[in-house]
Each structure stands twice: as structure tokens, then as C-alpha cells.
KEZA-330532 format. One record per residue (C-alpha): residue in three letters; x, y, z. Coordinates in steps of 0.5 Angstrom, whole numbers, plus 500, padded with zeros to 3 digits. Last residue first. Layout:
+------+------+-------+-----+
: rest : east : north :  up :
+------+------+-------+-----+
:  ala :    X :     Y :   Z :
...
+------+------+-------+-----+
% end
This chain:
+------+------+-------+-----+
: rest : east : north :  up :
+------+------+-------+-----+
:  unk :  687 :   161 : 424 :
:  unk :  693 :   157 : 421 :
:  unk :  690 :   151 : 420 :
:  unk :  696 :   146 : 419 :
:  unk :  696 :   140 : 414 :
:  unk :  700 :   135 : 414 :
:  unk :  703 :   133 : 407 :
:  unk :  707 :   126 : 407 :
:  unk :  711 :   122 : 400 :
:  unk :  714 :   117 : 402 :
:  unk :  719 :   113 : 397 :
:  unk :  721 :   106 : 396 :
:  unk :  725 :   106 : 390 :
:  unk :  727 :   100 : 384 :
:  unk :  725 :   106 : 379 :
:  unk :  725 :   113 : 381 :
:  unk :  719 :   116 : 384 :
:  unk :  717 :   122 : 381 :
:  unk :  714 :   128 : 384 :
:  unk :  707 :   133 : 383 :
:  unk :  703 :   137 : 387 :
:  unk :  696 :   139 : 384 :
:  unk :  691 :   144 : 388 :
:  unk :  685 :   143 : 384 :
:  unk :  681 :   149 : 384 :
:  unk :  674 :   151 : 386 :
:  unk :  670 :   158 : 386 :
:  unk :  666 :   156 : 381 :
:  unk :  665 :   148 : 379 :
:  unk :  662 :   150 : 372 :
:  unk :  656 :   144 : 372 :
:  unk :  657 :   140 : 366 :
:  unk :  654 :   141 : 359 :
:  unk :  659 :   146 : 357 :
:  unk :  665 :   142 : 356 :
:  unk :  672 :   142 : 358 :
:  unk :  671 :   143 : 366 :
:  unk :  673 :   149 : 370 :
:  unk :  677 :   146 : 376 :
:  unk :  681 :   152 : 376 :
:  unk :  688 :   150 : 377 :
:  unk :  693 :   151 : 383 :
:  unk :  701 :   148 : 382 :
:  unk :  706 :   145 : 385 :
:  unk :  712 :   142 : 384 :
:  unk :  716 :   136 : 387 :
:  unk :  723 :   135 : 388 :
:  unk :  723 :   128 : 393 :
:  unk :  726 :   126 : 400 :
:  unk :  719 :   128 : 402 :
:  unk :  715 :   132 : 408 :
:  unk :  711 :   137 : 405 :
:  unk :  708 :   142 : 409 :
:  unk :  701 :   145 : 407 :
:  unk :  699 :   151 : 411 :
:  unk :  692 :   153 : 411 :
:  unk :  690 :   160 : 411 :
:  unk :  683 :   164 : 412 :
:  unk :  683 :   171 : 409 :
:  unk :  675 :   170 : 407 :
:  unk :  676 :   168 : 399 :
:  unk :  681 :   162 : 402 :
:  unk :  687 :   163 : 403 :
:  unk :  692 :   157 : 402 :
:  unk :  700 :   157 : 404 :
:  unk :  705 :   151 : 401 :
:  unk :  711 :   149 : 405 :
:  unk :  717 :   145 : 401 :
:  unk :  720 :   152 : 399 :
:  unk :  716 :   157 : 400 :
:  unk :  710 :   157 : 396 :
:  unk :  704 :   162 : 395 :
:  unk :  697 :   161 : 394 :
:  unk :  690 :   163 : 392 :
:  unk :  683 :   162 : 392 :
:  unk :  682 :   156 : 396 :
:  unk :  675 :   152 : 395 :
:  unk :  679 :   146 : 394 :
:  unk :  680 :   139 : 391 :
:  unk :  686 :   136 : 392 :
:  unk :  691 :   132 : 388 :
:  unk :  697 :   128 : 389 :
:  unk :  699 :   127 : 383 :
:  unk :  705 :   121 : 382 :
:  unk :  710 :   121 : 376 :
:  unk :  713 :   113 : 376 :
:  unk :  720 :   110 : 374 :
:  unk :  720 :   104 : 371 :
:  unk :  723 :   097 : 374 :
:  unk :  720 :   097 : 381 :
:  unk :  717 :   102 : 384 :
:  unk :  714 :   103 : 391 :
:  unk :  710 :   108 : 394 :
:  unk :  708 :   110 : 401 :
:  unk :  703 :   116 : 401 :
:  unk :  702 :   120 : 408 :
:  unk :  696 :   125 : 409 :
:  unk :  696 :   129 : 415 :
:  unk :  690 :   132 : 418 :
:  unk :  692 :   138 : 423 :
:  unk :  685 :   139 : 429 :
:  unk :  689 :   135 : 433 :
:  unk :  694 :   130 : 430 :
:  unk :  687 :   127 : 424 :
:  unk :  691 :   121 : 420 :
:  unk :  691 :   119 : 414 :
:  unk :  695 :   113 : 411 :
:  unk :  696 :   111 : 403 :
:  unk :  699 :   105 : 400 :
:  unk :  702 :   104 : 393 :
:  unk :  706 :   098 : 392 :
:  unk :  710 :   095 : 386 :
:  unk :  707 :   100 : 381 :
:  unk :  704 :   102 : 375 :
:  unk :  702 :   094 : 373 :
:  unk :  695 :   095 : 375 :
:  unk :  693 :   102 : 378 :
:  unk :  687 :   102 : 382 :
:  unk :  690 :   095 : 385 :
:  unk :  695 :   098 : 389 :
:  unk :  691 :   103 : 393 :
:  unk :  693 :   099 : 400 :
:  unk :  688 :   103 : 405 :
:  unk :  690 :   107 : 411 :
:  unk :  686 :   109 : 417 :
:  unk :  688 :   113 : 423 :
:  unk :  686 :   116 : 430 :
:  unk :  692 :   113 : 434 :
:  unk :  688 :   109 : 439 :
:  unk :  682 :   109 : 433 :
:  unk :  686 :   105 : 429 :
:  unk :  684 :   103 : 422 :
:  unk :  684 :   099 : 416 :
:  unk :  680 :   101 : 410 :
:  unk :  679 :   096 : 404 :
:  unk :  680 :   097 : 396 :
:  unk :  677 :   094 : 392 :
:  unk :  679 :   093 : 384 :
:  unk :  673 :   093 : 379 :
:  unk :  674 :   101 : 376 :
:  unk :  681 :   101 : 375 :
:  unk :  683 :   108 : 377 :
:  unk :  684 :   112 : 371 :
:  unk :  691 :   114 : 370 :
:  unk :  694 :   121 : 367 :
:  unk :  700 :   122 : 373 :
:  unk :  700 :   116 : 377 :
:  unk :  695 :   117 : 383 :
:  unk :  693 :   120 : 390 :
:  unk :  686 :   122 : 392 :
:  unk :  683 :   128 : 394 :
:  unk :  679 :   128 : 387 :
:  unk :  678 :   131 : 381 :
:  unk :  684 :   127 : 377 :
:  unk :  680 :   121 : 380 :
:  unk :  674 :   121 : 374 :
:  unk :  667 :   124 : 376 :
:  unk :  667 :   130 : 376 :
:  unk :  670 :   132 : 369 :
:  unk :  665 :   129 : 365 :
:  unk :  667 :   126 : 358 :
:  unk :  672 :   120 : 360 :
:  unk :  671 :   117 : 367 :
:  unk :  662 :   118 : 366 :
:  unk :  663 :   117 : 358 :
:  unk :  666 :   110 : 359 :
:  unk :  673 :   108 : 358 :
:  unk :  673 :   103 : 364 :
:  unk :  666 :   100 : 364 :
:  unk :  662 :   104 : 369 :
:  unk :  656 :   107 : 364 :
:  unk :  652 :   111 : 368 :
:  unk :  652 :   117 : 365 :
:  unk :  652 :   114 : 357 :
:  unk :  653 :   123 : 355 :
:  unk :  647 :   123 : 349 :
:  unk :  647 :   131 : 350 :
:  unk :  640 :   130 : 353 :
:  unk :  644 :   126 : 359 :
:  unk :  649 :   131 : 361 :
:  unk :  642 :   137 : 363 :
:  unk :  638 :   131 : 366 :
:  unk :  643 :   128 : 370 :
:  unk :  646 :   134 : 374 :
:  unk :  653 :   134 : 375 :
:  unk :  656 :   130 : 382 :
:  unk :  659 :   132 : 388 :
:  unk :  665 :   136 : 388 :
:  unk :  668 :   132 : 394 :
:  unk :  672 :   137 : 399 :
:  unk :  678 :   139 : 402 :
:  unk :  679 :   146 : 406 :
:  unk :  672 :   147 : 407 :
:  unk :  672 :   152 : 412 :
:  unk :  666 :   151 : 418 :
:  unk :  672 :   152 : 424 :
:  unk :  676 :   146 : 421 :
:  unk :  674 :   141 : 415 :
:  unk :  678 :   136 : 411 :
:  unk :  675 :   131 : 406 :
:  unk :  679 :   125 : 404 :
:  unk :  680 :   121 : 397 :
:  unk :  684 :   114 : 397 :
:  unk :  678 :   111 : 392 :
:  unk :  675 :   117 : 389 :
:  unk :  674 :   114 : 382 :
:  unk :  666 :   115 : 382 :
:  unk :  660 :   111 : 384 :
:  unk :  653 :   112 : 384 :
:  unk :  652 :   104 : 384 :
:  unk :  658 :   101 : 387 :
:  unk :  664 :   100 : 380 :
:  unk :  669 :   105 : 383 :
:  unk :  670 :   101 : 390 :
:  unk :  672 :   101 : 396 :
:  unk :  677 :   107 : 400 :
:  unk :  674 :   114 : 403 :
:  unk :  677 :   119 : 408 :
:  unk :  674 :   123 : 412 :
:  unk :  677 :   128 : 417 :
:  unk :  674 :   134 : 421 :
:  unk :  676 :   138 : 425 :
:  unk :  672 :   142 : 431 :
:  unk :  669 :   150 : 432 :
:  unk :  662 :   148 : 429 :
:  unk :  661 :   143 : 434 :
:  unk :  661 :   136 : 435 :
:  unk :  669 :   134 : 437 :
:  unk :  676 :   132 : 435 :
:  unk :  673 :   129 : 429 :
:  unk :  675 :   123 : 426 :
:  unk :  671 :   119 : 418 :
:  unk :  673 :   112 : 417 :
:  unk :  669 :   110 : 410 :
:  unk :  670 :   103 : 407 :
:  unk :  665 :   103 : 400 :
:  unk :  663 :   095 : 399 :
:  unk :  662 :   094 : 406 :
:  unk :  666 :   097 : 412 :
:  unk :  664 :   103 : 416 :
:  unk :  669 :   106 : 422 :
:  unk :  668 :   111 : 426 :
:  unk :  672 :   116 : 431 :
:  unk :  670 :   122 : 435 :
:  unk :  666 :   118 : 440 :
:  unk :  660 :   121 : 444 :
:  unk :  654 :   124 : 441 :
:  unk :  651 :   129 : 444 :
:  unk :  644 :   129 : 447 :
:  unk :  638 :   134 : 443 :
:  unk :  635 :   138 : 447 :
:  unk :  629 :   142 : 443 :
:  unk :  628 :   135 : 439 :
:  unk :  625 :   132 : 445 :
:  unk :  622 :   126 : 442 :
:  unk :  616 :   123 : 443 :
:  unk :  614 :   116 : 444 :
:  unk :  613 :   115 : 450 :
:  unk :  605 :   116 : 451 :
:  unk :  603 :   115 : 444 :
:  unk :  603 :   118 : 436 :
:  unk :  610 :   121 : 436 :
:  unk :  614 :   127 : 436 :
:  unk :  618 :   125 : 432 :
:  unk :  616 :   119 : 427 :
:  unk :  610 :   125 : 425 :
:  unk :  614 :   130 : 425 :
:  unk :  620 :   128 : 421 :
:  unk :  614 :   125 : 416 :
:  unk :  612 :   131 : 415 :
:  unk :  618 :   133 : 412 :
:  unk :  617 :   127 : 406 :
:  unk :  618 :   132 : 400 :
:  unk :  623 :   136 : 403 :
:  unk :  622 :   143 : 401 :
:  unk :  622 :   145 : 408 :
:  unk :  631 :   144 : 408 :
:  unk :  630 :   148 : 401 :
:  unk :  630 :   154 : 405 :
:  unk :  637 :   153 : 406 :
:  unk :  640 :   160 : 403 :
:  unk :  634 :   163 : 407 :
:  unk :  640 :   161 : 413 :
:  unk :  636 :   163 : 420 :
:  unk :  630 :   158 : 420 :
:  unk :  633 :   153 : 415 :
:  unk :  640 :   153 : 420 :
:  unk :  636 :   153 : 426 :
:  unk :  633 :   146 : 423 :
:  unk :  639 :   144 : 420 :
:  unk :  642 :   146 : 428 :
:  unk :  636 :   141 : 432 :
:  unk :  637 :   135 : 426 :
:  unk :  644 :   134 : 428 :
:  unk :  643 :   130 : 435 :
:  unk :  639 :   125 : 431 :
:  unk :  642 :   119 : 433 :
:  unk :  645 :   121 : 439 :
:  unk :  638 :   120 : 442 :
:  unk :  639 :   112 : 441 :
:  unk :  631 :   109 : 441 :
:  unk :  630 :   103 : 437 :
:  unk :  624 :   103 : 433 :
:  unk :  623 :   110 : 434 :
:  unk :  630 :   112 : 434 :
:  unk :  630 :   109 : 427 :
:  unk :  624 :   112 : 424 :
:  unk :  626 :   120 : 427 :
:  unk :  634 :   118 : 424 :
:  unk :  629 :   116 : 417 :
:  unk :  626 :   124 : 417 :
:  unk :  633 :   127 : 414 :
:  unk :  632 :   135 : 415 :
:  unk :  637 :   137 : 410 :
:  unk :  643 :   137 : 407 :
:  unk :  649 :   140 : 403 :
:  unk :  655 :   136 : 400 :
:  unk :  653 :   134 : 394 :
:  unk :  652 :   126 : 392 :
:  unk :  654 :   123 : 386 :
:  unk :  660 :   119 : 390 :
:  unk :  662 :   122 : 396 :
:  unk :  659 :   127 : 400 :
:  unk :  662 :   128 : 407 :
:  unk :  657 :   132 : 409 :
:  unk :  655 :   140 : 410 :
:  unk :  653 :   142 : 417 :
:  unk :  659 :   146 : 419 :
:  unk :  661 :   141 : 424 :
:  unk :  661 :   136 : 419 :
:  unk :  656 :   131 : 417 :
:  unk :  658 :   124 : 415 :
:  unk :  658 :   121 : 422 :
:  unk :  649 :   122 : 423 :
:  unk :  649 :   118 : 416 :
:  unk :  653 :   112 : 418 :
:  unk :  650 :   112 : 426 :
:  unk :  642 :   111 : 422 :
:  unk :  646 :   106 : 418 :
:  unk :  645 :   102 : 424 :
:  unk :  637 :   101 : 423 :
:  unk :  639 :   096 : 417 :
:  unk :  647 :   095 : 419 :
:  unk :  645 :   087 : 419 :
:  unk :  638 :   086 : 417 :
:  unk :  634 :   084 : 423 :
:  unk :  629 :   089 : 422 :
:  unk :  627 :   087 : 416 :
:  unk :  625 :   080 : 418 :
:  unk :  621 :   083 : 425 :
:  unk :  617 :   087 : 419 :
:  unk :  610 :   084 : 420 :
:  unk :  611 :   083 : 428 :
:  unk :  609 :   090 : 429 :
:  unk :  602 :   089 : 425 :
:  unk :  599 :   089 : 419 :
:  unk :  596 :   095 : 417 :
:  unk :  600 :   100 : 421 :
:  unk :  607 :   096 : 421 :
:  unk :  606 :   094 : 413 :
:  unk :  606 :   102 : 412 :
:  unk :  611 :   103 : 417 :
:  unk :  616 :   098 : 413 :
:  unk :  614 :   100 : 407 :
:  unk :  615 :   107 : 409 :
:  unk :  621 :   106 : 411 :
:  unk :  625 :   103 : 405 :
:  unk :  623 :   109 : 402 :
:  unk :  627 :   113 : 407 :
:  unk :  633 :   108 : 406 :
:  unk :  633 :   108 : 399 :
:  unk :  633 :   116 : 399 :
:  unk :  637 :   118 : 405 :
:  unk :  643 :   113 : 403 :
:  unk :  642 :   116 : 396 :
:  unk :  644 :   123 : 399 :
:  unk :  649 :   121 : 404 :
:  unk :  653 :   116 : 400 :
:  unk :  652 :   110 : 395 :
:  unk :  656 :   104 : 399 :
:  unk :  651 :   105 : 405 :
:  unk :  656 :   103 : 412 :
:  unk :  650 :   101 : 416 :
:  unk :  655 :   096 : 419 :
:  unk :  655 :   089 : 416 :
:  unk :  652 :   089 : 411 :
:  unk :  647 :   095 : 409 :
:  unk :  648 :   095 : 402 :
:  unk :  647 :   088 : 398 :
:  unk :  642 :   085 : 404 :
:  unk :  637 :   090 : 404 :
:  unk :  638 :   092 : 396 :
:  unk :  635 :   084 : 395 :
:  unk :  631 :   085 : 402 :
:  unk :  626 :   090 : 397 :
:  unk :  625 :   083 : 394 :
:  unk :  621 :   080 : 398 :
:  unk :  615 :   084 : 401 :
:  unk :  615 :   088 : 394 :
:  unk :  613 :   082 : 391 :
:  unk :  608 :   080 : 395 :
:  unk :  605 :   088 : 395 :
:  unk :  605 :   088 : 388 :
:  unk :  601 :   082 : 387 :
:  unk :  597 :   084 : 393 :
:  unk :  595 :   091 : 390 :
:  unk :  592 :   087 : 383 :
:  unk :  588 :   082 : 386 :
:  unk :  586 :   086 : 392 :
:  unk :  583 :   093 : 388 :
:  unk :  579 :   096 : 393 :
:  unk :  581 :   091 : 400 :
:  unk :  589 :   093 : 398 :
:  unk :  589 :   100 : 395 :
:  unk :  592 :   105 : 400 :
:  unk :  597 :   098 : 402 :
:  unk :  598 :   097 : 394 :
:  unk :  601 :   105 : 393 :
:  unk :  605 :   103 : 400 :
:  unk :  608 :   098 : 396 :
:  unk :  608 :   102 : 390 :
:  unk :  613 :   106 : 393 :
:  unk :  617 :   101 : 398 :
:  unk :  618 :   097 : 392 :
:  unk :  620 :   102 : 387 :
:  unk :  625 :   106 : 392 :
:  unk :  628 :   101 : 395 :
:  unk :  629 :   097 : 388 :
:  unk :  632 :   103 : 385 :
:  unk :  636 :   105 : 391 :
:  unk :  641 :   100 : 388 :
:  unk :  641 :   092 : 389 :
:  unk :  636 :   092 : 384 :
:  unk :  630 :   087 : 383 :
:  unk :  624 :   091 : 382 :
:  unk :  627 :   095 : 377 :
:  unk :  627 :   089 : 373 :
:  unk :  620 :   087 : 373 :
:  unk :  618 :   093 : 368 :
:  unk :  618 :   091 : 362 :
:  unk :  614 :   085 : 364 :
:  unk :  608 :   090 : 366 :
:  unk :  606 :   089 : 373 :
:  unk :  609 :   095 : 376 :
:  unk :  605 :   098 : 369 :
:  unk :  598 :   096 : 372 :
:  unk :  599 :   098 : 379 :
:  unk :  601 :   106 : 377 :
:  unk :  599 :   109 : 371 :
:  unk :  592 :   104 : 371 :
:  unk :  592 :   103 : 378 :
:  unk :  593 :   110 : 381 :
:  unk :  590 :   113 : 375 :
:  unk :  583 :   109 : 376 :
:  unk :  583 :   110 : 385 :
:  unk :  584 :   118 : 383 :
:  unk :  579 :   118 : 379 :
:  unk :  575 :   114 : 383 :
:  unk :  576 :   119 : 389 :
:  unk :  575 :   125 : 386 :
:  unk :  568 :   122 : 383 :
:  unk :  567 :   120 : 391 :
:  unk :  568 :   127 : 393 :
:  unk :  574 :   127 : 397 :
:  unk :  573 :   129 : 405 :
:  unk :  573 :   121 : 407 :
:  unk :  579 :   119 : 404 :
:  unk :  583 :   125 : 405 :
:  unk :  589 :   121 : 408 :
:  unk :  588 :   114 : 404 :
:  unk :  588 :   118 : 397 :
:  unk :  594 :   123 : 398 :
:  unk :  597 :   118 : 401 :
:  unk :  597 :   114 : 395 :
:  unk :  597 :   119 : 390 :
:  unk :  604 :   121 : 393 :
:  unk :  607 :   114 : 393 :
:  unk :  604 :   113 : 386 :
:  unk :  607 :   119 : 383 :
:  unk :  613 :   117 : 388 :
:  unk :  613 :   110 : 384 :
:  unk :  611 :   112 : 378 :
:  unk :  618 :   117 : 377 :
:  unk :  622 :   112 : 379 :
:  unk :  620 :   108 : 374 :
:  unk :  624 :   112 : 369 :
:  unk :  621 :   109 : 363 :
:  unk :  614 :   108 : 367 :
:  unk :  613 :   116 : 365 :
:  unk :  607 :   116 : 369 :
:  unk :  602 :   117 : 364 :
:  unk :  597 :   121 : 360 :
:  unk :  597 :   125 : 365 :
:  unk :  590 :   126 : 368 :
:  unk :  592 :   122 : 374 :
:  unk :  596 :   128 : 376 :
:  unk :  591 :   133 : 376 :
:  unk :  587 :   129 : 379 :
:  unk :  592 :   130 : 385 :
:  unk :  594 :   137 : 385 :
:  unk :  587 :   139 : 385 :
:  unk :  585 :   134 : 390 :
:  unk :  591 :   137 : 395 :
:  unk :  589 :   144 : 393 :
:  unk :  582 :   142 : 396 :
:  unk :  585 :   139 : 402 :
:  unk :  588 :   145 : 403 :
:  unk :  582 :   149 : 404 :
:  unk :  579 :   144 : 408 :
:  unk :  585 :   145 : 414 :
:  unk :  583 :   141 : 420 :
:  unk :  589 :   142 : 423 :
:  unk :  593 :   136 : 424 :
:  unk :  590 :   132 : 418 :
:  unk :  588 :   137 : 414 :
:  unk :  596 :   140 : 414 :
:  unk :  598 :   133 : 413 :
:  unk :  594 :   133 : 407 :
:  unk :  597 :   140 : 404 :
:  unk :  604 :   137 : 406 :
:  unk :  604 :   130 : 404 :
:  unk :  600 :   132 : 397 :
:  unk :  605 :   138 : 396 :
:  unk :  611 :   134 : 397 :
:  unk :  609 :   128 : 393 :
:  unk :  607 :   132 : 387 :
:  unk :  613 :   136 : 387 :
:  unk :  617 :   129 : 388 :
:  unk :  613 :   127 : 381 :
:  unk :  615 :   132 : 377 :
:  unk :  622 :   133 : 379 :
:  unk :  623 :   125 : 377 :
:  unk :  620 :   126 : 370 :
:  unk :  626 :   123 : 368 :
:  unk :  630 :   121 : 361 :
:  unk :  632 :   127 : 359 :
:  unk :  628 :   132 : 362 :
:  unk :  620 :   130 : 362 :
:  unk :  615 :   135 : 364 :
:  unk :  608 :   133 : 366 :
:  unk :  605 :   140 : 369 :
:  unk :  605 :   141 : 376 :
:  unk :  599 :   146 : 378 :
:  unk :  601 :   153 : 379 :
:  unk :  603 :   155 : 385 :
:  unk :  599 :   160 : 390 :
:  unk :  597 :   154 : 394 :
:  unk :  603 :   151 : 394 :
:  unk :  605 :   158 : 399 :
:  unk :  599 :   158 : 403 :
:  unk :  601 :   150 : 404 :
:  unk :  609 :   152 : 406 :
:  unk :  605 :   156 : 413 :
:  unk :  602 :   149 : 415 :
:  unk :  609 :   146 : 414 :
:  unk :  613 :   151 : 418 :
:  unk :  608 :   152 : 423 :
:  unk :  609 :   145 : 424 :
:  unk :  617 :   146 : 425 :
:  unk :  616 :   152 : 430 :
:  unk :  612 :   147 : 434 :
:  unk :  616 :   140 : 433 :
:  unk :  622 :   146 : 435 :
:  unk :  619 :   149 : 442 :
:  unk :  617 :   141 : 445 :
:  unk :  611 :   140 : 449 :
:  unk :  606 :   143 : 443 :
:  unk :  607 :   138 : 438 :
:  unk :  606 :   131 : 444 :
:  unk :  599 :   135 : 443 :
:  unk :  599 :   135 : 436 :
:  unk :  601 :   128 : 435 :
:  unk :  596 :   125 : 441 :
:  unk :  589 :   128 : 438 :
:  unk :  592 :   126 : 431 :
:  unk :  592 :   119 : 432 :
:  unk :  584 :   118 : 431 :
:  unk :  584 :   116 : 424 :
:  unk :  592 :   113 : 422 :
:  unk :  598 :   116 : 422 :
:  unk :  604 :   112 : 416 :
:  unk :  597 :   109 : 412 :
:  unk :  590 :   106 : 414 :
:  unk :  587 :   112 : 413 :
:  unk :  581 :   109 : 411 :
:  unk :  579 :   103 : 415 :
:  unk :  579 :   097 : 410 :
:  unk :  585 :   094 : 415 :
:  unk :  580 :   094 : 422 :
:  unk :  574 :   090 : 418 :
:  unk :  580 :   085 : 415 :
:  unk :  582 :   084 : 423 :
:  unk :  575 :   083 : 425 :
:  unk :  574 :   078 : 419 :
:  unk :  580 :   075 : 419 :
:  unk :  578 :   073 : 427 :
:  unk :  572 :   071 : 426 :
:  unk :  573 :   065 : 421 :
:  unk :  578 :   062 : 426 :
:  unk :  574 :   063 : 432 :
:  unk :  568 :   060 : 428 :
:  unk :  573 :   054 : 427 :
:  unk :  576 :   053 : 434 :
:  unk :  568 :   054 : 437 :
:  unk :  567 :   048 : 432 :
:  unk :  572 :   044 : 435 :
:  unk :  572 :   044 : 442 :
:  unk :  564 :   043 : 440 :
:  unk :  566 :   036 : 437 :
:  unk :  572 :   034 : 442 :
+------+------+-------+-----+
% end
């Protein structure tokens, strides 16, 4: 009995020692030492991975000609600088790891030492610290054996004093319990830095890592259930989810696969890869509602999801996005994506059977998608080619992170022409330097009254004339896939204005049909049907309107209503010089008055004439 107990005791000591010995090795993040050979072999098997890898290596030569990044604050942010340091260090370190390019390691060392010498990494806007810490952690870990001891010391000290210690400062603690993408980026970025320094700075690093393991569940459980419909929209899904994945992948590589099981069980997390895919339109734009641009670049997150739970349909658009970069230099920012090497690492893979053949993507099945949560959406399409029609519909709540007064809005394109779209957001720093309360979501705040792009007057929705949407109302979507329809009760958006307001959208062949049901009680109400569009002119003949775009393509809008209506096409030019000027965008506004004690349907059918 004693002998058995002694063996168990010694074994209990021996196993942690072996584990610790394995965990002390650098590199320990994302691409462990010795995995380069398998990665390069998988890259060589696929033409797209080969070209993408080459593009990264070529970009490193461009980076070597650029001046070092300086500590520039715009508004409250240094975020653009942190992102650029991360982009450079990751690409340069990748080039050294995969091709042994010492010149790239030397340039990465210069970038890191220069950033390490900043007075701080702007902890008042903690995203800046999280991204800069990620940058230096990866460079420190991936180049550990190459870096001179003095450089390692300088980088490590900067990570401790400008990264880990601010993360433990009580003044910054609230950033780690936020439900938005901030919670994912702050916890994810600082967890990556903590794992990089876990054996060198165990007390501080372990404290941050333990906290991140708990707190990152806050935004995960708030944002992904039930089915992955991320409330902040496409761009912020990419931002938050990619950092969430950096956190998980770092844990997986260091502590083993079972260390991330709890997180993978969060409903909707992995399914959000399909959500992101559905928001990509046939023209390779996005249904970019809320604070999101319609432009899209390569998304490494879907490659990681596929590695965890293979689904070749999830990454269908990624080859086309890369092809666009190769042929359309206006999309050069594709390769500027700061996390693009992870596209290759997670996609090409480092082991047998894990490599994606990106050169032969599989066509997704199904033309209908509905996502639910605090920002319900529905997407209908005629197919997955550039010639197809796409109709997106949004409900939800205004007071979501990065929310707009866009409840009831629709996006519509056909054969690459975006007839109804969203304006996105203004540049945060440019607006905030003018004292605008950009992120105050309450009724009557600057966000709604001093910025054109954010209120419902600038979205493809319907509203009582001059009335802002109620910021606390939650509107859900009821969908019918068989009939290709989706509808939402919008009544709560405009309290006391009418008895009922319901919008239904449907896709009929390539045509979009928008139907509004208005029910009034003791007061008449003048309603505005608005569509934000790139059309440059219109003609009206009776109940029909013909829109024409800059290339001469036309869209017919046939209004079916028993009410007289007016029609105007007005430039979307804002009132203030600090706003984006919205060149080439107009608002098509149809107005009608619903009498008291009445029920009316106002239906507009959009038919392409090309």
C-alpha cells in the first residue's frame, strides 16, 4: 500500500514537471516550434495558400521601407498605431518562422523596441493596450531564440509595465467585464500576452489569465446565443471573434484541447461563422448595418472555426475575396489585415488532414437565413453568384453596442448594384475631437441629433415624419422560408404615434417587395418611406418611379397604395463639416398621410430593369 502511494505521489510530481518543461519552451503561441515544416508543405499543396503566403512575404519587403510607427493619438485613441504595429510584427515574425528571413526578424525587433519605448500604450483607451500587447507578445514569443538578450529584456519589460500592470490597475478593470467586443479584445489580447510571459512573470500573468478565463464568457454569452447572430454586426463580429479565437487558440496550444471545451459549448459561437458568411453579398460587400462598413476583407476566424468543426461551406467567399485583392488594387487593404497570417496558419494547417483546399471551395446550400438575438436579421438571396439578388432585413434594438436607429431597414442588391444600403459610421476620432458624444445611446443624445448617419432618417426604413426611433424598444423577426418573407412589428419604436406598424419584406424572384401596414386611431400620421441609395436620378410616372445609377442601370419601384404620396431624391449630404460627406449617396423619400381611424398597406415592389 505504501509503495503504491509513493508511486502515485512521485507520478503526481513528475507529470507537472514534464508539462511545465513543455510549456516553458518558446515559441508557444499559435505556431509552436517545429510546426513550420508541415505548414509550408500544406501551403505548397494549394495554389491560393501559396499565393497568399507569397503576398505576406512580399508585404514584409514593403514594411521594411516604411518609417517606424510613432505614438500618435487621434481623439482618445492610439488604436490605429497599435493595429499597425501588430500587423507589421505578425507578418515579419511569420516570414522569419516560415522562411527563416533574418532581415524580417531584424525589422520586427526594431518595430517592437520602438513601441516598447513609448511613454505608455494609452491605457485610457484600453483596446490600444490589448492590441499592442498582442503584437509584442507574438514577436517576443516567435522570435525568442533569435532576439538578443538585451532586446528580449526591453520587450518583456514593456509588456509587463505597459501591458500587464495597466491590465491589473483598478482604473481599467471595467474594460474586462464589458459585454461588447471590448470584453473579447481586452481579455483575449491580455491573455495572449500573459501566456507569452507565464514562466517569466508568473504572478501578474497568472492573475490576468485567470480573470480572462472567467470574464471572456461575459461577452460570449451575451453576443452569440442562440444561433450566432452577433448583435454588433459584421465588422465587430470579426474584431471581437478573432480576438476571442486568439484567446482560445493560445489556451489550446499551451494547455491542451480540453482547456477550451467550455467556451466551444457557448450556443452560437461556432455557428457565428455561418452568420458572417450570410452577411456577405454577391458583390462581395456586406449587409453592413449599424457601425459597420459594407467593405469586407479576408476573415481568419472562419478558418479557425472550420479547423474545430469542419464545414467547407463556411469559407466559400474567402477565395473570391483573395482573388479580388489580386485584381483590384483598390482592395489592397486585404493584405493590410493585421491578422492575415492566421488565415494561412489556421487554413492551411500544421498537420495531416487539417488543410483546407481554398482553391476549390464548396458552394453553400440554401438561400434563406434568419438569425435571432438582440439584433434579429434575415437574409434572402436567389443564389451565391455575382449575378444573384440579395435582400437583407434588420430588426432588433437601437441600444445595442454600435447600434443605429436602423430597425426595419433593408439592404437590396442585384447583379452587383447596391440599390438600398447602409451608410455605416463616421470616423470616430474625427467626430470625437469636436466634442460629439458619439457613444451616448440615450434618446436626444448627440449620436442621434448631431450625426446624419446614425438616426432613422438616414436608413432604409419607415417612420412618422420627424420622429426618432425609441432606443429601448426591441423588435423581433418572424420569418417564413417557404414564402421567402420576414416581418417585424415596429409599433414600439414610435410610442403613441399609431396603433400599429408592421413591416414585411419578401424576395419574389429577383424582385424585393417591402410592405408596411399602418393602423391609426384618433390621429392622422404622415409616414416617410426612406431608401438610402447610390442612384443618381429618378423619374416618376404615376405610381411608378424609375431610379438610375451612375452606370445607367435602372430599378423600377412600383407603389401599391390607396393613398397619394410624394417622392423626392435628395442628396445625403450632412449638416456638419466633421461628418463624412456621403458622396454619391441619396435618400429616396416617399411620403404619405394615413388618416385617423384607418388601416392602410403601403407596398413598394423593386424590380431591376437590366
